[in-house]
N, C-alpha and C positions, 0 to 999 in steps of 0.2 A: 558544257554549259549546266548550270543550275537552275533546276524550275522550283518556286516556292508554291505551295498550295495553301490560299486560305482558309484555314478552318475556325469556323466560330468558338467561341469559349463555350457553348451549350454541346456542341459535337465533339471537340478536346474532351470535356469533362465524361462524356458517354464512352469515348475511346478509352480513357484512362480508367474507368470503371469495368470494361470489359476485362482488362487483363490484371486488375487488382488480386485477383485469388492466385497468382504466379508469384512465387519469390521473387523481391527486388533483384537479386544476383543473376536469376535465371532469366528474368524480363529484360534487362540491360543485355544478356548475351544474344537474346533473339533480336531485340531491335539492333543493336549492334551489327548482327549476321544481316538483316534486311538491308541496313545502310550500306552494306557492302557489296549487295547485289547490284548487277547490272540492269537496267530497264529491261533486257531480253530475257534475264535469268527471273525478274521477278513475274513479268508474263508469263513465262513458262509454268511459274508456281501457280497463279491463278488460272491457268489453262489446266492443270493437274488437278486443282480443287476442284474446278466444274467437272471434269470429268468423274471425279467421285462421288459429287453429289447427283450428277445424273446416274450413276450406277445404283447407288441408295435409293433414288426414285424409282427407277426402273424396277428394283427387286421389292418394293412396296407395290407397284402395280403388278407385279406376277403374282405376287402374295395374294392380292385381292380380286385378280380377275383369272387367275390361272390360265390355263394353257390356251393362249391367245397367239395371232399369227404374229409375225415380225412386224408386218404394216400396221397392225393396230397398235403394239407397244410402241413403234416410233409415234404415232398420232396420241396417242396417251401422253407420252412421254413431252413431245413438242407442247403440246396444250399446256403444259405446266409453265411454260416461258414465253408462247407466244399468244398475241391479244385473241380474244375471241372472235373477233369480227373477221380477222385475217385467216383463223383456222376454218370457219363457216364459208367463208368466200373463195379460199383457196383451195382448201383440202376439203370441203364439203364434210366437216366434222364439227357438231356443236359440243363441245366440252360440258355444256350445262344439261344438255339431254343424254348423251352418252357417256359423258364421266371423264375423269381426268385420268 
């Protein structure tokens, strides 16, 4: 089954502009590669990218706050993705007061 996602012209233009710094031949190889991936492979790629982003964010947190507990690392990292109200009500952690 093939699913089509509607993308407005404005969004498509932004997407096209994002990869315009890539050689057209290479861009075609990348796009063809993504088209050949199964949905599971695409989700795995997204998961890997998310983990990479979290590792970079954690590196920034450790550089900024130094030697902090694993719990504090987790709370500061979570506060980058979780809504402030949830952080306060569920984890008793206010990112605006304690920092991200």
